ZAPA-470460 format. One record per atom (N, C-alpha, C, O, CB): atom name; x, y, z. Coordinates in Angstrom, 1 decimal. Glycine has a CB too. Layout:
BEGIN
atome | u | v | w
CA | X | Y | Z
...
! end
This chain:
BEGIN
atome | u | v | w
N | 99.5 | 70.9 | 85.0
CA | 98.8 | 72.0 | 85.6
C | 99.8 | 73.1 | 85.7
O | 100.9 | 72.9 | 86.1
CB | 98.2 | 71.6 | 87.0
N | 99.3 | 74.3 | 85.4
CA | 100.2 | 75.5 | 85.5
C | 100.4 | 75.9 | 87.0
O | 99.5 | 75.7 | 87.8
CB | 99.6 | 76.7 | 84.8
N | 101.6 | 76.4 | 87.3
CA | 101.9 | 76.9 | 88.6
C | 101.1 | 78.1 | 88.9
O | 100.9 | 79.0 | 88.1
CB | 103.4 | 77.1 | 88.8
N | 100.5 | 78.2 | 90.1
CA | 99.8 | 79.4 | 90.5
C | 100.7 | 80.5 | 90.9
O | 101.8 | 80.3 | 91.5
CB | 98.8 | 79.1 | 91.6
N | 100.4 | 81.7 | 90.6
CA | 101.2 | 82.9 | 91.0
C | 100.8 | 83.3 | 92.4
O | 99.7 | 83.4 | 92.7
CB | 101.0 | 84.0 | 89.9
N | 101.8 | 83.6 | 93.1
CA | 101.7 | 84.1 | 94.5
C | 101.8 | 85.6 | 94.5
O | 102.8 | 86.1 | 94.1
CB | 102.7 | 83.4 | 95.5
N | 100.8 | 86.3 | 95.0
CA | 100.8 | 87.7 | 95.1
C | 101.3 | 88.0 | 96.5
O | 100.5 | 87.8 | 97.5
CB | 99.4 | 88.4 | 94.8
N | 102.5 | 88.5 | 96.6
CA | 103.0 | 88.7 | 98.0
C | 102.3 | 90.0 | 98.5
O | 102.4 | 91.1 | 98.0
CB | 104.6 | 89.0 | 97.9
N | 101.7 | 89.8 | 99.7
CA | 101.1 | 90.9 | 100.4
C | 101.2 | 90.6 | 101.9
O | 101.4 | 89.5 | 102.3
CB | 99.6 | 91.1 | 99.9
N | 101.1 | 91.7 | 102.6
CA | 101.2 | 91.5 | 104.1
C | 100.8 | 92.8 | 104.8
O | 100.8 | 93.9 | 104.3
CB | 102.5 | 91.0 | 104.5
N | 100.6 | 92.6 | 106.1
CA | 100.2 | 93.8 | 106.9
C | 101.4 | 94.7 | 107.1
O | 101.2 | 95.9 | 107.3
CB | 99.8 | 93.3 | 108.3
N | 102.6 | 94.2 | 107.0
CA | 103.8 | 95.1 | 107.2
C | 104.1 | 95.9 | 105.9
O | 104.9 | 96.8 | 106.0
CB | 105.0 | 94.3 | 107.6
N | 103.4 | 95.6 | 104.8
CA | 103.6 | 96.4 | 103.6
C | 102.3 | 96.8 | 103.0
O | 101.7 | 96.1 | 102.2
CB | 104.4 | 95.5 | 102.5
N | 101.8 | 97.9 | 103.5
CA | 100.4 | 98.3 | 103.1
C | 100.2 | 98.5 | 101.6
O | 99.1 | 98.4 | 101.1
CB | 100.0 | 99.6 | 103.8
N | 101.3 | 98.9 | 100.9
CA | 101.2 | 99.0 | 99.4
C | 101.0 | 97.7 | 98.7
O | 100.6 | 97.7 | 97.5
CB | 102.4 | 99.7 | 98.9
N | 101.2 | 96.6 | 99.4
CA | 101.1 | 95.3 | 98.7
C | 99.7 | 94.7 | 98.9
O | 99.3 | 93.7 | 98.2
CB | 102.1 | 94.3 | 99.3
N | 98.9 | 95.3 | 99.7
CA | 97.5 | 94.8 | 100.0
C | 96.6 | 94.8 | 98.8
O | 96.6 | 95.8 | 98.1
CB | 96.9 | 95.5 | 101.2
N | 95.9 | 93.8 | 98.6
CA | 94.9 | 93.7 | 97.6
C | 93.5 | 93.6 | 98.2
O | 93.3 | 93.1 | 99.2
CB | 95.2 | 92.5 | 96.7
N | 92.5 | 94.2 | 97.4
CA | 91.1 | 94.2 | 97.9
C | 90.2 | 94.4 | 96.7
O | 90.5 | 95.0 | 95.7
CB | 90.9 | 95.3 | 99.0
N | 89.0 | 93.8 | 96.9
CA | 88.0 | 94.0 | 95.9
C | 88.3 | 93.4 | 94.5
O | 89.5 | 93.0 | 94.3
CB | 87.6 | 95.5 | 95.7
N | 87.4 | 93.4 | 93.6
CA | 87.6 | 92.9 | 92.2
C | 88.5 | 93.9 | 91.5
O | 88.5 | 95.1 | 91.7
CB | 86.2 | 92.9 | 91.5
N | 89.4 | 93.3 | 90.7
CA | 90.3 | 94.0 | 89.8
C | 91.5 | 94.6 | 90.6
O | 92.3 | 95.4 | 89.9
CB | 89.6 | 95.1 | 89.1
N | 91.7 | 94.4 | 91.8
CA | 92.7 | 95.1 | 92.6
C | 94.1 | 94.6 | 92.2
O | 95.1 | 95.2 | 92.5
CB | 92.5 | 94.9 | 94.1
N | 94.2 | 93.5 | 91.5
CA | 95.5 | 93.0 | 91.0
C | 95.9 | 93.6 | 89.7
O | 97.0 | 93.3 | 89.2
CB | 95.5 | 91.4 | 90.9
N | 95.0 | 94.3 | 89.1
CA | 95.3 | 95.0 | 87.8
C | 95.7 | 96.4 | 88.0
O | 95.5 | 97.0 | 89.1
CB | 94.0 | 94.9 | 86.9
N | 96.3 | 97.0 | 87.0
CA | 96.6 | 98.5 | 87.1
C | 95.4 | 99.3 | 87.4
O | 94.3 | 98.8 | 87.1
CB | 97.4 | 99.0 | 85.9
N | 95.6 | 100.5 | 87.9
CA | 94.4 | 101.4 | 88.1
C | 93.6 | 101.6 | 86.8
O | 94.1 | 101.6 | 85.7
CB | 94.9 | 102.8 | 88.7
N | 92.3 | 101.8 | 87.0
CA | 91.4 | 101.9 | 85.9
C | 91.4 | 103.3 | 85.3
O | 91.5 | 104.3 | 86.0
CB | 90.0 | 101.5 | 86.3
N | 91.3 | 103.4 | 84.0
CA | 91.2 | 104.7 | 83.3
C | 89.7 | 105.0 | 83.4
O | 88.9 | 104.2 | 83.7
CB | 91.7 | 104.6 | 81.8
N | 89.4 | 106.3 | 83.0
CA | 87.9 | 106.7 | 82.9
C | 87.2 | 105.8 | 82.0
O | 86.0 | 105.4 | 82.2
CB | 87.8 | 108.1 | 82.5
N | 87.8 | 105.4 | 80.9
CA | 87.1 | 104.5 | 79.9
C | 86.8 | 103.1 | 80.5
O | 85.7 | 102.6 | 80.3
CB | 88.0 | 104.3 | 78.7
N | 87.7 | 102.6 | 81.3
CA | 87.4 | 101.3 | 82.0
C | 86.3 | 101.4 | 83.1
O | 85.5 | 100.6 | 83.2
CB | 88.7 | 100.8 | 82.7
N | 86.4 | 102.6 | 83.8
CA | 85.3 | 102.8 | 84.8
C | 84.0 | 102.9 | 84.1
O | 83.0 | 102.4 | 84.6
CB | 85.6 | 104.1 | 85.6
N | 83.9 | 103.6 | 83.0
CA | 82.7 | 103.8 | 82.2
C | 82.1 | 102.4 | 81.8
O | 80.9 | 102.2 | 81.9
CB | 82.9 | 104.6 | 81.0
N | 83.0 | 101.5 | 81.4
CA | 82.5 | 100.2 | 81.0
C | 81.9 | 99.4 | 82.2
O | 80.9 | 98.7 | 82.0
CB | 83.7 | 99.3 | 80.4
N | 82.5 | 99.6 | 83.3
CA | 82.0 | 98.9 | 84.5
C | 80.6 | 99.5 | 84.9
O | 79.7 | 98.8 | 85.3
CB | 83.0 | 99.0 | 85.7
N | 80.5 | 100.8 | 84.8
CA | 79.2 | 101.5 | 85.1
C | 78.2 | 101.0 | 84.1
O | 77.0 | 100.7 | 84.5
CB | 79.4 | 103.1 | 85.0
N | 78.5 | 100.9 | 82.8
CA | 77.6 | 100.4 | 81.8
C | 77.1 | 99.0 | 82.2
O | 75.9 | 98.6 | 82.0
CB | 78.2 | 100.4 | 80.4
N | 78.0 | 98.2 | 82.6
CA | 77.7 | 96.8 | 83.0
C | 76.7 | 96.8 | 84.2
O | 75.7 | 96.1 | 84.1
CB | 79.0 | 96.0 | 83.5
N | 76.9 | 97.7 | 85.2
CA | 76.0 | 97.8 | 86.3
C | 74.6 | 98.2 | 85.8
O | 73.6 | 97.6 | 86.2
CB | 76.5 | 98.8 | 87.4
N | 74.6 | 99.2 | 84.9
CA | 73.3 | 99.7 | 84.4
C | 72.6 | 98.6 | 83.6
O | 71.4 | 98.4 | 83.7
CB | 73.5 | 101.0 | 83.6
N | 73.3 | 97.9 | 82.7
CA | 72.7 | 96.9 | 81.9
C | 72.2 | 95.7 | 82.7
O | 71.2 | 95.1 | 82.3
CB | 73.8 | 96.4 | 80.9
N | 72.8 | 95.5 | 83.9
CA | 72.2 | 94.4 | 84.7
C | 71.0 | 94.9 | 85.5
O | 70.3 | 94.0 | 86.2
CB | 73.3 | 94.0 | 85.7
N | 70.7 | 96.2 | 85.5
CA | 69.6 | 96.7 | 86.2
C | 69.9 | 96.9 | 87.7
O | 69.0 | 97.1 | 88.5
CB | 68.4 | 95.7 | 86.1
N | 71.2 | 97.0 | 88.0
CA | 71.6 | 97.2 | 89.4
C | 71.6 | 98.7 | 89.7
O | 71.7 | 99.5 | 88.8
CB | 73.0 | 96.5 | 89.7
N | 71.6 | 99.0 | 91.0
CA | 71.6 | 100.4 | 91.5
C | 73.1 | 100.7 | 91.8
O | 73.7 | 100.1 | 92.6
CB | 70.7 | 100.5 | 92.8
N | 73.6 | 101.7 | 91.1
CA | 75.0 | 102.2 | 91.3
C | 75.1 | 103.0 | 92.6
O | 74.2 | 103.7 | 93.0
CB | 75.5 | 102.9 | 90.1
N | 76.2 | 102.9 | 93.3
CA | 76.5 | 103.7 | 94.4
C | 78.0 | 103.9 | 94.5
O | 78.8 | 103.1 | 94.0
CB | 76.0 | 103.0 | 95.7
N | 78.4 | 105.0 | 95.2
CA | 79.8 | 105.3 | 95.4
C | 80.1 | 105.3 | 96.9
O | 79.3 | 105.8 | 97.7
CB | 80.2 | 106.7 | 94.8
N | 81.2 | 104.6 | 97.3
CA | 81.6 | 104.6 | 98.7
C | 83.1 | 105.0 | 98.8
O | 83.8 | 104.9 | 97.8
CB | 81.4 | 103.2 | 99.3
N | 83.5 | 105.4 | 100.0
CA | 84.9 | 105.8 | 100.2
C | 85.3 | 105.5 | 101.6
O | 84.5 | 105.4 | 102.5
CB | 85.1 | 107.3 | 99.8
N | 86.7 | 105.3 | 101.8
CA | 87.2 | 105.1 | 103.1
C | 88.7 | 105.5 | 103.1
O | 89.3 | 105.5 | 102.0
CB | 87.0 | 103.6 | 103.6
N | 89.3 | 105.7 | 104.2
CA | 90.7 | 106.0 | 104.4
C | 91.5 | 104.7 | 104.0
O | 91.0 | 103.6 | 104.4
CB | 91.0 | 106.5 | 105.8
N | 92.6 | 104.8 | 103.4
CA | 93.4 | 103.6 | 103.0
C | 93.8 | 102.8 | 104.2
O | 93.8 | 101.5 | 104.1
CB | 94.6 | 104.0 | 102.3
N | 94.0 | 103.4 | 105.3
CA | 94.4 | 102.6 | 106.5
C | 93.2 | 101.8 | 107.1
O | 93.4 | 101.0 | 108.0
CB | 95.1 | 103.5 | 107.6
N | 92.0 | 102.2 | 106.7
CA | 90.8 | 101.5 | 107.2
C | 90.2 | 100.6 | 106.2
O | 89.1 | 100.1 | 106.4
CB | 89.8 | 102.6 | 107.6
N | 90.9 | 100.3 | 105.1
CA | 90.3 | 99.5 | 104.0
C | 90.0 | 98.1 | 104.5
O | 89.1 | 97.5 | 103.9
CB | 91.3 | 99.4 | 102.9
N | 90.7 | 97.5 | 105.5
CA | 90.3 | 96.2 | 105.9
C | 89.2 | 96.2 | 106.9
O | 88.7 | 95.1 | 107.3
CB | 91.5 | 95.5 | 106.5
N | 88.7 | 97.3 | 107.2
CA | 87.5 | 97.4 | 108.1
C | 86.2 | 97.1 | 107.2
O | 86.3 | 97.0 | 106.0
CB | 87.3 | 98.8 | 108.7
N | 85.2 | 96.9 | 107.9
CA | 83.9 | 96.5 | 107.2
C | 83.1 | 97.6 | 106.8
O | 82.1 | 97.5 | 106.1
CB | 83.2 | 95.5 | 108.0
N | 83.4 | 98.8 | 107.3
CA | 82.5 | 100.0 | 107.0
C | 83.2 | 100.9 | 106.1
O | 84.3 | 101.4 | 106.3
CB | 82.2 | 100.7 | 108.3
N | 82.6 | 101.2 | 105.0
CA | 83.0 | 102.3 | 104.0
C | 81.9 | 103.3 | 104.1
O | 80.7 | 103.0 | 104.3
CB | 83.2 | 101.7 | 102.6
N | 82.3 | 104.6 | 103.9
CA | 81.3 | 105.7 | 103.9
C | 80.5 | 105.8 | 102.6
O | 81.1 | 105.7 | 101.6
CB | 82.0 | 107.0 | 104.2
N | 79.2 | 105.9 | 102.7
CA | 78.4 | 106.0 | 101.5
C | 78.5 | 107.5 | 101.0
O | 78.3 | 108.4 | 101.8
CB | 76.9 | 105.6 | 101.8
N | 78.8 | 107.7 | 99.7
CA | 78.8 | 109.0 | 99.1
C | 77.4 | 109.3 | 98.6
O | 77.0 | 108.7 | 97.6
CB | 79.9 | 109.1 | 97.9
N | 76.8 | 110.1 | 99.3
CA | 75.4 | 110.5 | 99.0
C | 74.5 | 109.2 | 99.1
O | 74.9 | 108.2 | 99.8
CB | 75.2 | 111.1 | 97.6
N | 73.4 | 109.1 | 98.5
CA | 72.5 | 107.9 | 98.5
C | 72.8 | 107.1 | 97.3
O | 73.4 | 107.6 | 96.3
CB | 71.0 | 108.3 | 98.6
N | 72.5 | 105.8 | 97.3
CA | 72.6 | 105.0 | 96.0
C | 71.8 | 105.7 | 94.9
O | 70.8 | 106.4 | 95.2
CB | 72.1 | 103.6 | 96.2
N | 72.3 | 105.6 | 93.7
CA | 71.7 | 106.4 | 92.6
C | 70.5 | 105.6 | 91.9
O | 70.6 | 105.1 | 90.8
CB | 72.7 | 106.7 | 91.5
N | 69.4 | 105.5 | 92.7
CA | 68.3 | 104.7 | 92.2
C | 67.7 | 105.3 | 90.9
O | 67.5 | 106.5 | 90.9
CB | 67.2 | 104.7 | 93.3
N | 67.6 | 104.5 | 89.9
CA | 67.0 | 105.0 | 88.6
C | 68.0 | 105.7 | 87.7
O | 67.6 | 106.1 | 86.6
CB | 65.8 | 105.8 | 88.9
N | 69.2 | 105.9 | 88.2
CA | 70.1 | 106.6 | 87.3
C | 70.7 | 105.7 | 86.2
O | 71.2 | 104.6 | 86.5
CB | 71.3 | 107.2 | 88.2
N | 70.5 | 106.1 | 85.0
CA | 71.0 | 105.3 | 83.9
C | 72.0 | 106.0 | 83.0
O | 72.4 | 105.5 | 81.9
CB | 69.8 | 104.8 | 83.1
N | 72.4 | 107.2 | 83.4
CA | 73.4 | 107.9 | 82.6
C | 74.8 | 107.7 | 83.1
O | 75.1 | 108.1 | 84.3
CB | 73.0 | 109.5 | 82.5
N | 75.6 | 107.1 | 82.3
CA | 77.0 | 106.8 | 82.7
C | 77.7 | 108.0 | 83.1
O | 78.4 | 108.0 | 84.1
CB | 77.7 | 106.1 | 81.6
N | 77.6 | 109.1 | 82.4
CA | 78.3 | 110.3 | 82.7
C | 78.0 | 110.9 | 84.1
O | 78.8 | 111.4 | 84.8
CB | 78.1 | 111.4 | 81.6
N | 76.7 | 110.8 | 84.5
CA | 76.3 | 111.3 | 85.8
C | 76.9 | 110.5 | 86.9
O | 77.3 | 111.0 | 87.9
CB | 74.7 | 111.2 | 85.9
N | 77.0 | 109.2 | 86.7
CA | 77.6 | 108.3 | 87.8
C | 79.1 | 108.5 | 87.8
O | 79.6 | 108.6 | 88.9
CB | 77.2 | 106.8 | 87.4
N | 79.7 | 108.6 | 86.7
CA | 81.2 | 108.9 | 86.6
C | 81.5 | 110.2 | 87.3
O | 82.5 | 110.4 | 88.0
CB | 81.7 | 108.8 | 85.2
N | 80.6 | 111.2 | 87.0
CA | 80.8 | 112.6 | 87.6
C | 80.8 | 112.5 | 89.1
O | 81.5 | 113.2 | 89.8
CB | 79.8 | 113.5 | 87.1
N | 79.8 | 111.7 | 89.7
CA | 79.7 | 111.6 | 91.1
C | 81.0 | 110.9 | 91.7
O | 81.5 | 111.3 | 92.7
CB | 78.5 | 110.8 | 91.5
N | 81.5 | 109.9 | 91.0
CA | 82.7 | 109.2 | 91.4
C | 83.9 | 110.2 | 91.4
O | 84.7 | 110.2 | 92.4
CB | 83.0 | 108.0 | 90.5
N | 84.0 | 111.0 | 90.4
CA | 85.1 | 112.0 | 90.3
C | 85.0 | 113.0 | 91.4
O | 86.0 | 113.5 | 91.9
CB | 85.1 | 112.6 | 88.9
N | 83.7 | 113.5 | 91.6
CA | 83.5 | 114.5 | 92.7
C | 83.9 | 113.9 | 94.0
O | 84.6 | 114.6 | 94.8
CB | 82.1 | 115.0 | 92.7
N | 83.5 | 112.7 | 94.3
CA | 83.9 | 112.1 | 95.6
C | 85.4 | 112.0 | 95.7
O | 86.0 | 112.3 | 96.7
CB | 83.3 | 110.6 | 95.7
N | 86.1 | 111.6 | 94.6
CA | 87.5 | 111.5 | 94.6
C | 88.2 | 112.9 | 94.7
O | 89.2 | 113.0 | 95.4
CB | 88.0 | 110.9 | 93.2
N | 87.6 | 113.9 | 94.2
CA | 88.1 | 115.3 | 94.3
C | 88.0 | 115.8 | 95.7
O | 88.9 | 116.4 | 96.2
CB | 87.4 | 116.2 | 93.3
N | 86.9 | 115.5 | 96.4
CA | 86.7 | 115.9 | 97.7
C | 87.4 | 115.1 | 98.8
O | 87.8 | 115.6 | 99.8
CB | 85.2 | 115.9 | 98.1
N | 87.6 | 113.8 | 98.4
CA | 88.4 | 112.9 | 99.3
C | 89.6 | 112.3 | 98.6
O | 89.6 | 111.1 | 98.3
CB | 87.4 | 111.7 | 99.8
N | 90.6 | 113.2 | 98.2
CA | 91.7 | 112.7 | 97.3
C | 92.6 | 111.6 | 97.9
O | 93.3 | 110.9 | 97.2
CB | 92.5 | 113.8 | 96.9
N | 92.5 | 111.5 | 99.3
CA | 93.4 | 110.5 | 99.9
C | 92.7 | 109.2 | 100.3
O | 93.3 | 108.3 | 100.8
CB | 94.1 | 111.1 | 101.1
N | 91.4 | 109.2 | 99.9
CA | 90.6 | 108.0 | 100.2
C | 90.6 | 107.0 | 99.0
O | 90.8 | 107.4 | 97.9
CB | 89.2 | 108.4 | 100.6
N | 90.3 | 105.7 | 99.4
CA | 90.0 | 104.8 | 98.3
C | 88.5 | 105.0 | 98.0
O | 87.7 | 105.2 | 98.9
CB | 90.2 | 103.3 | 98.8
N | 88.2 | 105.0 | 96.7
CA | 86.8 | 105.2 | 96.2
C | 86.4 | 103.9 | 95.5
O | 87.1 | 103.4 | 94.6
CB | 86.7 | 106.5 | 95.3
N | 85.2 | 103.4 | 95.8
CA | 84.8 | 102.2 | 95.2
C | 83.4 | 102.4 | 94.6
O | 82.5 | 103.2 | 95.1
CB | 84.8 | 101.0 | 96.1
N | 83.2 | 101.7 | 93.5
CA | 81.9 | 101.6 | 92.8
C | 81.2 | 100.4 | 93.2
O | 81.8 | 99.3 | 93.2
CB | 82.1 | 101.7 | 91.2
N | 79.9 | 100.5 | 93.5
CA | 79.1 | 99.3 | 94.0
C | 77.9 | 99.2 | 93.1
O | 77.3 | 100.2 | 92.7
CB | 78.7 | 99.5 | 95.5
N | 77.5 | 98.0 | 92.7
CA | 76.3 | 97.7 | 92.0
C | 75.4 | 96.9 | 92.9
O | 75.7 | 95.7 | 93.1
CB | 76.6 | 97.0 | 90.6
N | 74.3 | 97.5 | 93.4
CA | 73.4 | 96.8 | 94.3
C | 72.3 | 96.1 | 93.4
O | 71.7 | 96.7 | 92.6
CB | 72.7 | 97.7 | 95.3
N | 72.2 | 94.8 | 93.6
CA | 71.1 | 94.0 | 93.0
C | 69.9 | 94.1 | 93.8
O | 69.7 | 93.4 | 94.8
CB | 71.6 | 92.5 | 92.7
N | 68.9 | 95.0 | 93.4
CA | 67.8 | 95.2 | 94.2
C | 66.7 | 94.1 | 94.1
O | 65.8 | 94.0 | 95.0
CB | 67.1 | 96.5 | 93.8
N | 66.9 | 93.2 | 93.2
CA | 66.0 | 92.0 | 93.2
C | 66.4 | 90.9 | 94.1
O | 65.6 | 90.3 | 94.8
CB | 65.9 | 91.4 | 91.7
N | 67.7 | 90.7 | 94.2
CA | 68.3 | 89.7 | 95.1
C | 68.6 | 90.3 | 96.5
O | 68.9 | 89.5 | 97.4
CB | 69.5 | 89.0 | 94.5
N | 68.5 | 91.6 | 96.6
CA | 68.8 | 92.3 | 97.9
C | 70.2 | 92.0 | 98.3
O | 70.4 | 91.7 | 99.5
CB | 67.8 | 91.9 | 99.0
N | 71.2 | 92.2 | 97.4
CA | 72.6 | 91.9 | 97.7
C | 73.4 | 92.8 | 96.8
O | 72.9 | 93.5 | 95.9
CB | 72.9 | 90.4 | 97.5
N | 74.7 | 92.7 | 97.1
CA | 75.7 | 93.4 | 96.2
C | 76.0 | 92.6 | 95.0
O | 76.4 | 91.4 | 95.1
CB | 77.0 | 93.8 | 97.0
N | 75.8 | 93.1 | 93.8
CA | 76.1 | 92.4 | 92.6
C | 77.5 | 92.5 | 92.2
O | 78.1 | 91.5 | 91.7
CB | 75.2 | 92.9 | 91.4
N | 78.1 | 93.7 | 92.5
CA | 79.6 | 93.9 | 92.2
C | 80.1 | 95.0 | 93.0
O | 79.3 | 95.9 | 93.4
CB | 79.8 | 94.1 | 90.7
N | 81.3 | 95.0 | 93.3
CA | 82.0 | 96.1 | 94.0
C | 83.5 | 96.2 | 93.5
O | 84.1 | 95.1 | 93.5
CB | 81.9 | 96.0 | 95.5
N | 84.0 | 97.3 | 93.3
CA | 85.4 | 97.5 | 92.9
C | 85.9 | 98.8 | 93.2
O | 85.2 | 99.8 | 93.2
CB | 85.5 | 97.2 | 91.4
N | 87.2 | 98.9 | 93.6
CA | 87.9 | 100.1 | 93.9
C | 88.3 | 100.7 | 92.6
O | 88.9 | 100.1 | 91.7
CB | 89.1 | 99.9 | 94.8
N | 87.8 | 102.0 | 92.4
CA | 88.1 | 102.6 | 91.1
C | 89.2 | 103.7 | 91.2
O | 89.8 | 104.1 | 90.2
CB | 86.8 | 103.2 | 90.5
N | 89.3 | 104.3 | 92.5
CA | 90.4 | 105.2 | 92.7
C | 91.1 | 104.8 | 94.0
O | 90.4 | 104.5 | 95.0
CB | 89.9 | 106.7 | 92.8
N | 92.4 | 104.7 | 94.0
CA | 93.1 | 104.3 | 95.2
C | 93.8 | 105.5 | 95.8
O | 94.5 | 106.3 | 95.2
CB | 94.2 | 103.2 | 94.8
N | 93.6 | 105.6 | 97.1
CA | 94.3 | 106.7 | 97.9
C | 95.7 | 106.2 | 98.3
O | 96.0 | 105.0 | 98.3
CB | 93.5 | 107.1 | 99.1
N | 96.6 | 107.2 | 98.5
CA | 98.0 | 106.8 | 99.0
C | 97.9 | 106.2 | 100.4
O | 97.1 | 106.7 | 101.2
CB | 98.9 | 108.0 | 98.9
N | 98.8 | 105.3 | 100.6
CA | 98.9 | 104.7 | 101.9
C | 100.1 | 105.3 | 102.7
O | 101.2 | 105.3 | 102.2
CB | 99.0 | 103.1 | 101.8
N | 99.8 | 105.8 | 103.9
CA | 100.9 | 106.4 | 104.7
C | 101.0 | 105.7 | 106.0
O | 100.0 | 105.2 | 106.6
CB | 100.6 | 107.9 | 104.9
N | 102.2 | 105.6 | 106.5
CA | 102.4 | 105.1 | 107.9
C | 103.4 | 106.0 | 108.6
O | 103.7 | 105.8 | 109.7
CB | 102.9 | 103.7 | 107.9
! end
C-alpha cells in the first residue's frame, strides 16, 4: 500500500488551509474554469457564483453573487459573471456552484479565484 501524503495545514497558517474541490491543486486558468462550467451545464445543473472574505472561509455562509443562473447555457456568460464578481471583490474567494435542481442539492462547488489572506 502506498503511503498517504499529509497536507500540512492549520489555523495558525491561513495560507495552508484547504477548502472545496480542487483546492490542493494550483489555481485554475480560464480554460480550466470553462471546462468546469461545461460540466455543470452538461449535467443540467444550475450554475451560481458565491464569494466571501478569506478570513471567513471556514464559516458556513458565502454571499450569493446575483441569483443562480437558471437556464443559462452559455459558458462565456457564466465565466463573465465570475470574472465580474472577482473584479468587484478582488480580495474575496470566489466559488462556482452547480445546483442539482432535480435532487435539490449541490452537485458541485469549487473555489475558482482565491483572495489573499491577511492577518
